[in-house]
C-alpha positions as CSV (number, residue, x, y, z in Angstrom):
1,M,4.6,-25.9,12.3
2,S,5.3,-26.8,8.6
3,E,6.5,-24.2,6.1
4,R,3.8,-22.8,4.2
5,G,5.8,-20.8,1.6
6,R,8.7,-18.7,1.1
7,V,8.3,-14.9,0.6
8,A,10.7,-12.3,-0.9
9,M,9.5,-9.1,0.6
10,I,11.0,-6.0,-1.1
11,S,11.1,-2.6,0.5
12,E,13.9,-0.6,-1.0
13,H,13.9,2.5,1.6
14,A,11.8,1.2,4.4
15,N,13.9,-1.1,6.6
16,P,11.9,-2.8,9.4
17,L,15.2,-2.2,11.6
18,A,14.9,1.3,11.4
19,F,14.5,4.0,14.1
20,L,11.0,5.0,13.4
21,G,9.6,8.4,13.2
22,S,12.5,10.0,11.2
23,E,12.6,11.2,7.7
24,D,11.1,8.4,5.4
25,A,10.7,6.1,8.3
26,G,7.3,5.6,9.4
27,G,4.1,3.3,8.5
28,Q,5.9,1.4,5.7
29,N,8.2,0.3,8.1
30,V,5.8,-0.7,10.4
31,Y,3.9,-2.7,7.9
32,V,6.9,-4.5,6.6
33,Y,7.8,-5.4,10.3
34,E,4.3,-6.7,11.3
35,V,3.4,-8.4,8.3
36,S,6.8,-10.3,7.9
37,T,6.7,-11.4,11.4
38,G,2.9,-12.3,11.3
39,L,3.5,-14.3,8.2
40,A,6.3,-15.9,9.9
41,R,3.9,-17.0,12.7
42,L,1.7,-18.5,10.2
43,G,4.5,-20.8,9.0
44,Y,5.8,-18.7,6.2
45,R,9.7,-17.8,5.6
46,V,10.3,-14.2,4.9
47,D,13.4,-12.4,3.6
48,V,13.2,-8.8,3.4
49,F,15.2,-7.2,0.9
50,T,16.3,-3.4,1.6
51,R,18.9,-1.0,0.5
52,R,21.8,-0.8,2.7
53,D,21.9,2.7,4.1
54,S,24.5,2.3,6.8
55,P,27.8,0.2,6.7
56,A,27.1,-1.1,10.4
57,P,24.8,-4.1,10.1
58,P,25.8,-7.5,8.6
59,Q,24.2,-8.2,5.1
60,I,21.7,-10.7,6.9
61,V,20.1,-9.9,10.2
62,R,17.6,-12.2,11.9
63,L,14.5,-10.0,12.6
64,A,12.5,-12.6,14.2
65,P,12.0,-16.4,14.0
66,G,11.4,-17.1,10.2
67,V,12.1,-13.7,9.2
68,R,15.7,-12.1,7.8
69,V,16.6,-8.7,6.5
70,V,18.8,-8.8,3.5
71,H,20.7,-5.6,3.2
72,I,21.5,-5.0,-0.6
73,A,24.4,-2.6,-1.6
74,A,23.0,0.0,-3.9
75,G,24.8,3.3,-3.9
76,P,26.6,4.6,-1.0
77,A,25.9,3.0,2.6
78,E,24.1,6.0,3.9
79,F,20.8,7.7,4.2
80,I,19.3,9.0,1.0
81,K,16.0,10.4,0.8
82,K,13.7,8.0,-0.9
83,D,12.8,10.2,-4.0
84,A,16.6,10.2,-4.8
85,L,16.7,6.5,-4.6
86,W,15.5,5.9,-8.1
87,A,19.1,6.1,-9.9
88,H,20.1,3.2,-7.6
89,M,17.3,1.1,-8.4
90,P,19.0,-0.8,-11.0
91,A,21.7,-1.9,-8.8
92,F,19.2,-2.7,-6.2
93,M,17.3,-4.8,-8.5
94,E,20.4,-6.7,-9.6
95,G,21.4,-7.1,-6.0
96,C,17.9,-8.6,-5.2
97,R,18.2,-10.8,-8.3
98,A,21.5,-12.3,-7.2
99,C,20.4,-13.2,-3.8
100,I,17.4,-14.6,-4.8
101,A,18.9,-16.7,-7.7
102,A,21.4,-17.9,-5.2
103,Q,19.1,-19.4,-2.8
104,R,19.0,-23.1,-2.9
105,R,15.0,-23.1,-2.5
106,R,13.0,-21.2,-4.8
107,Y,10.7,-18.3,-3.5
108,D,6.9,-18.8,-3.8
109,V,6.2,-15.2,-4.1
110,I,7.4,-11.5,-4.1
111,H,5.7,-9.0,-2.3
112,S,6.8,-5.5,-3.1
113,N,6.3,-2.3,-1.1
114,F,6.1,1.2,-2.7
115,W,6.6,2.0,-6.3
116,M,10.3,1.6,-6.8
117,S,10.2,-1.9,-5.2
118,G,7.1,-2.5,-7.6
119,W,9.5,-1.8,-10.7
120,V,12.1,-4.1,-9.0
121,A,9.5,-7.0,-8.8
122,C,8.4,-6.2,-12.4
123,E,11.9,-6.8,-13.4
124,L,12.4,-10.1,-11.2
125,K,9.0,-11.5,-12.6
126,A,10.7,-11.1,-16.1
127,R,14.0,-12.6,-15.2
128,L,13.0,-15.2,-12.7
129,G,9.5,-16.0,-13.4
130,L,8.2,-15.3,-10.0
131,P,4.8,-13.9,-9.2
132,F,4.4,-11.0,-7.0
133,V,2.1,-9.2,-4.6
134,H,2.3,-5.4,-4.5
135,I,1.2,-2.7,-2.2
136,F,1.8,1.0,-3.1
137,H,1.6,2.6,0.5
138,A,1.2,5.8,-1.6
139,L,0.0,7.0,-4.9
140,G,2.1,9.1,-7.2
141,A,-0.9,10.7,-8.7
142,I,-2.4,11.8,-5.3
143,K,0.9,13.1,-4.2
144,R,1.1,15.3,-7.3
145,L,-2.4,16.4,-6.8
146,E,-1.9,17.4,-3.2
147,Q,1.6,18.9,-3.5
148,G,1.8,20.4,-7.0
149,A,5.2,21.8,-7.6
150,A,6.5,20.8,-4.3
151,D,6.4,17.0,-5.3
152,T,9.8,15.7,-5.5
153,S,9.1,12.3,-6.9
154,P,11.3,11.3,-10.0
155,A,10.2,11.7,-13.4
156,G,8.5,8.6,-14.9
157,R,6.8,7.6,-11.4
158,H,3.3,7.5,-12.9
159,E,4.4,5.3,-15.9
160,M,6.0,3.0,-13.8
161,E,3.0,2.5,-11.5
162,L,1.1,1.9,-14.6
163,R,3.4,-0.8,-15.5
164,I,3.1,-2.3,-11.9
165,I,-0.8,-2.3,-12.3
166,R,-0.4,-4.0,-15.7
167,E,2.2,-6.7,-14.6
168,V,1.3,-7.5,-10.9
169,D,-0.3,-10.6,-9.8
170,R,-2.2,-9.3,-7.2
171,L,-2.4,-5.6,-6.1
172,I,-3.1,-5.0,-2.3
173,A,-5.0,-1.7,-1.6
174,Q,-5.3,-0.5,2.0
175,C,-8.8,0.7,1.8
176,P,-11.8,1.2,-0.5
177,A,-10.7,4.9,-1.2
178,E,-7.5,3.6,-2.7
179,V,-9.3,1.4,-5.1
180,D,-11.3,4.7,-6.1
181,D,-8.1,6.5,-6.7
182,L,-6.7,3.7,-8.6
183,R,-9.6,3.7,-11.0
184,R,-9.9,7.4,-11.4
185,Y,-6.2,8.3,-11.9
186,Y,-4.9,5.1,-13.5
187,T,-7.2,2.7,-15.2
188,A,-10.9,2.0,-15.0
189,S,-10.2,-1.3,-15.9
190,L,-8.7,-2.3,-12.6
191,A,-8.1,-6.2,-12.2
192,N,-6.6,-8.4,-9.6
193,V,-7.0,-6.2,-6.6
194,C,-7.6,-7.1,-3.0
195,V,-8.6,-4.8,-0.2
196,V,-6.5,-5.7,3.1
197,P,-6.4,-2.9,5.6
198,S,-3.1,-2.5,7.7
199,G,-3.1,-2.9,11.3
200,V,-2.0,-2.1,14.9
201,N,-0.2,-3.9,17.5
202,I,-2.9,-4.0,20.4
203,R,-0.5,-5.2,23.1
204,R,1.9,-2.3,22.2
205,Y,-0.9,0.2,21.6
206,R,-3.2,-0.3,24.8
207,P,-5.2,2.0,27.2
208,V,-3.2,3.4,29.8
209,P,-4.8,5.2,32.8
210,R,-4.5,8.9,32.1
211,R,-3.5,10.0,35.6
212,A,-0.8,7.5,35.6
213,A,0.6,8.5,32.2
214,R,0.8,12.0,33.0
215,A,2.4,11.6,36.3
216,R,5.2,9.4,34.7
217,L,5.4,12.1,31.8
218,G,5.6,15.2,34.4
219,L,2.0,16.6,33.0
220,R,-0.6,18.2,35.3
221,A,-3.7,16.1,36.0
222,D,-6.1,18.7,35.5
223,E,-4.8,20.1,32.0
224,R,-7.0,19.3,28.9
225,I,-4.4,17.9,26.4
226,A,-4.6,17.6,22.7
227,G,-2.2,15.2,21.3
228,Y,-0.5,14.4,17.9
229,V,1.9,11.8,17.1
230,G,3.6,11.3,13.7
231,R,6.1,12.8,11.4
232,L,6.8,16.3,11.2
233,V,6.2,17.0,7.4
234,P,3.9,19.7,5.9
235,R,1.4,17.5,4.4
236,K,0.8,16.0,7.8
237,G,-1.3,19.2,8.7
238,V,0.4,20.0,12.1
239,D,0.2,23.7,11.3
240,T,-3.7,23.3,10.8
241,L,-3.9,21.4,14.2
242,M,-1.9,24.5,15.9
243,A,-4.1,27.1,14.5
244,A,-7.3,25.1,15.5
245,F,-5.7,24.7,19.0
246,A,-4.9,28.6,19.2
247,R,-8.6,29.3,18.2
248,V,-9.7,27.3,21.3
249,A,-7.1,28.8,23.5
250,V,-8.4,32.3,22.6
251,A,-12.1,31.2,23.2
252,R,-11.0,29.8,26.7
253,P,-8.1,31.7,28.1
254,A,-8.4,30.6,31.4
255,A,-8.5,27.0,30.5
256,P,-5.5,24.8,31.5
257,L,-4.9,23.7,27.8
258,R,-1.9,21.9,26.3
259,L,-0.9,20.7,22.6
260,M,1.3,17.7,22.8
261,V,3.4,17.1,19.5
262,V,5.3,13.9,19.2
263,G,7.6,13.4,16.4
264,G,10.6,14.8,14.8
265,E,14.3,14.1,13.7
266,T,15.7,14.2,17.2
267,R,14.9,13.0,20.7
268,D,15.5,16.0,22.1
269,P,13.4,18.6,19.9
270,E,15.9,21.4,20.9
271,E,18.3,19.7,18.8
272,D,16.1,19.2,15.8
273,P,17.6,21.0,12.9
274,T,14.7,20.5,10.5
275,P,13.0,23.4,8.7
276,E,9.9,22.0,9.6
277,M,10.6,21.9,13.5
278,A,11.6,25.6,12.9
279,R,8.5,26.5,11.2
280,L,6.3,24.8,13.6
281,R,7.9,26.6,16.6
282,G,7.7,29.9,14.8
283,L,3.9,29.3,14.2
284,A,3.4,28.6,17.6
285,A,4.8,31.8,18.8
286,E,3.1,33.8,15.9
287,L,-0.1,32.3,17.1
288,G,0.5,33.1,20.9
289,V,0.4,29.6,22.0
290,A,4.2,28.7,22.2
291,E,3.9,28.3,26.2
292,R,1.2,25.8,25.7
293,V,2.8,23.7,23.0
294,W,4.8,21.0,24.1
295,F,7.3,19.6,21.5
296,V,8.2,16.2,22.7
297,G,10.6,15.0,20.1
298,K,10.9,11.6,18.5
299,R,9.7,8.5,20.5
300,Q,9.8,4.8,19.7
301,P,6.6,2.7,19.4
302,D,7.3,1.1,23.0
303,E,6.9,4.7,24.4
304,L,4.0,5.8,22.7
305,A,1.3,4.4,24.7
306,E,2.3,6.6,27.5
307,Y,1.8,9.7,25.4
308,Y,-1.4,8.5,23.7
309,G,-2.8,7.8,27.3
310,A,-1.8,11.1,28.6
311,A,-4.0,12.9,25.8
312,D,-7.6,13.6,26.3
313,V,-8.0,13.8,22.5
314,M,-5.7,12.7,19.6
315,V,-5.7,14.5,16.4
316,S,-4.2,13.8,12.8
317,V,-5.4,16.0,9.8
318,P,-3.1,15.5,6.9
319,W,-3.9,16.9,3.7
320,Y,-4.1,13.4,2.2
321,E,-3.4,10.0,3.7
322,P,-3.2,6.7,1.7
323,F,-3.9,4.8,4.9
324,G,-2.4,6.0,8.1
325,L,-1.5,4.0,11.4
326,T,-1.9,7.0,13.8
327,P,-5.7,6.7,13.9
328,L,-5.7,3.0,14.7
329,E,-3.0,3.5,17.3
330,A,-4.9,6.5,19.0
331,Q,-8.2,4.2,19.1
332,A,-6.3,1.1,20.3
333,C,-5.1,3.2,23.2
334,G,-8.8,4.1,23.9
335,R,-8.5,7.9,23.0
336,A,-11.0,10.0,21.3
337,F,-9.8,10.9,17.9
338,I,-10.2,13.7,15.3
339,G,-9.1,13.2,11.9
340,S,-9.3,14.8,8.4
341,A,-11.8,13.2,6.0
342,V,-9.1,12.0,3.5
343,G,-8.2,8.5,2.2
344,G,-7.8,5.8,4.8
345,I,-8.8,7.7,7.7
346,T,-12.5,7.9,6.3
347,Y,-12.2,3.9,6.6
348,T,-10.3,3.5,10.0
349,V,-12.5,6.0,11.9
350,D,-16.1,5.3,12.2
351,E,-17.5,8.9,12.0
352,G,-19.5,9.5,15.3
353,V,-18.8,6.1,16.5
354,T,-15.0,5.9,17.1
355,G,-14.1,9.7,16.3
356,L,-14.8,12.8,14.5
357,L,-13.8,13.8,11.0
358,V,-13.3,17.3,9.7
359,P,-12.1,18.6,6.1
360,P,-8.5,18.9,5.6
361,R,-6.9,22.2,6.1
362,D,-9.8,23.7,7.8
363,D,-8.8,25.1,11.4
364,A,-12.2,26.5,12.1
365,A,-14.0,23.2,11.7
366,L,-11.1,21.6,13.5
367,A,-11.6,24.1,16.4
368,D,-15.1,23.3,16.8
369,K,-14.7,19.6,17.1
370,L,-11.7,20.0,19.3
371,A,-13.6,22.4,21.4
372,L,-16.5,20.0,21.7
373,L,-14.5,16.9,22.6
374,L,-12.3,18.7,25.4
375,S,-15.4,19.8,27.2
376,D,-17.6,16.8,26.8
377,A,-15.8,13.8,28.8
378,P,-18.8,11.2,28.5
379,L,-18.5,11.5,24.7
380,R,-14.6,11.4,24.8
381,H,-14.9,8.2,26.9
382,R,-17.6,6.8,24.6
383,L,-15.7,7.4,21.6
384,G,-12.6,5.8,22.9
385,R,-14.0,2.5,24.2
386,A,-15.7,2.2,20.6
387,G,-12.4,2.6,19.0
388,R,-10.5,0.0,21.2
389,R,-13.4,-2.5,20.5
390,R,-13.2,-1.8,16.6
391,V,-9.6,-2.1,16.6
392,E,-9.5,-5.5,18.3
393,R,-12.2,-6.7,16.0
394,E,-11.1,-5.5,12.5
395,F,-7.5,-4.1,12.7
396,T,-5.0,-6.3,14.4
397,W,-1.6,-7.2,12.6
398,A,-2.7,-11.1,13.2
399,R,-5.7,-10.5,10.8
400,V,-3.9,-8.5,8.2
401,A,-1.1,-11.4,8.2
402,E,-4.0,-13.9,7.7
403,R,-5.6,-11.7,5.0
404,T,-2.2,-11.5,3.1
405,A,-1.6,-14.9,3.3
406,A,-5.2,-15.3,1.9
407,V,-4.0,-13.2,-1.1
408,Y,-0.9,-15.4,-1.6
409,E,-3.3,-18.4,-1.6
410,T,-5.3,-16.7,-4.5
411,L,-2.2,-17.2,-6.7
412,R,-2.9,-20.9,-6.8
413,P,-5.0,-22.1,-9.7
414,A,-8.8,-21.7,-9.8
415,V,-9.4,-18.6,-7.9
416,L,-11.4,-15.4,-8.5
417,P,-9.3,-12.4,-9.4
418,I,-10.4,-10.0,-6.9
419,A,-10.9,-10.2,-3.0
420,I,-11.6,-7.9,-0.3
421,G,-10.3,-8.8,3.2
422,G,-10.1,-12.5,1.6
423,V,-13.4,-12.6,0.4
424,P,-13.9,-12.7,-3.2
425,V,-15.9,-9.9,-4.7
426,P,-16.8,-9.1,-8.5
427,S,-14.4,-7.0,-10.5
428,Q,-15.6,-4.2,-12.3
429,E,-15.6,-6.1,-15.6
430,M,-17.9,-8.7,-14.0
431,Q,-20.4,-6.3,-12.7
């Protein structure tokens, strides 16, 4: 296959080589890995520039055919929370600039991820004249709105996000709700935006027979199991899920119910030192369901189909979610899903067809839906089958790579400024 172009993928904190599920390692890592490798299969050559957070790996690591990970020294070679990385971004930018300038062949496009990498891309565009495509993954305005004083974003984030919106050549939003948020909280005259949803690996996340999965995990065949997979941070709403589960357990004291929570900082949950794990354990005891809640610990992507497969219902009810990969993973595994009606979940879950939606932070509403699905096997099976079909049709990573490549192609002359899924649509100014 001939080379279609060269991409400098910038992801300051989310290294595609990272151990997923730990702090600041989640959906963005998956996105960078899958999009980079998908683009390579289409004929692009991709270099992923990320901050060195460990002294162990060499500067350049071959991730896959056509994809390299380039580690840039910026600050100490150790884990630093992403909100504390802003002070190291000038050094990171300079390291990226030096590596890019040293290449014998010019990159065709920069593809930046998250707002700090977006700032780096703005600086590189000014210095090297390279066009850039950007995806925020999360918006500072929404984080501030939802977390208030608990938001630890650096001062100036909003101004930097506005700069990115002004200077970017193409801005990728993951769902229509993100476009609405960009217009509401940043600028009504939004231009150059393309909606390209993220995807799911349908070979990794696949239906696994429930009985077989439970046997391998040591679970009883007759239990009704609600499951959660994801990071254990307050905004993910695991406490709401636990409160809803407790309501169901109180209403059905004799029923064999279990809540399975997959995530955390360590593989053995007993060794997890984080305050959130301690808080959730305390909450389970306070709610009287400690014996029914199984904290599994951190698991890697190749293991997760077993846990999805073991569940009757999967749940994710965050306060806010820019996109969220868990709903797609659950649906790809053929499981009925309940999610909060926020952000990208309202896009990836077809209400009443592939899953059910509830208001965020509403354990009573969630308990009603959870009780419904746990008691209605035909409904669970119908939602699960429809979810798998929809993911196969609309949300594969191969399609994401194709749509992303189509966005790159719009940087060539004589193209319309805005596209959704590769299809041009009129901008607000043209309506």
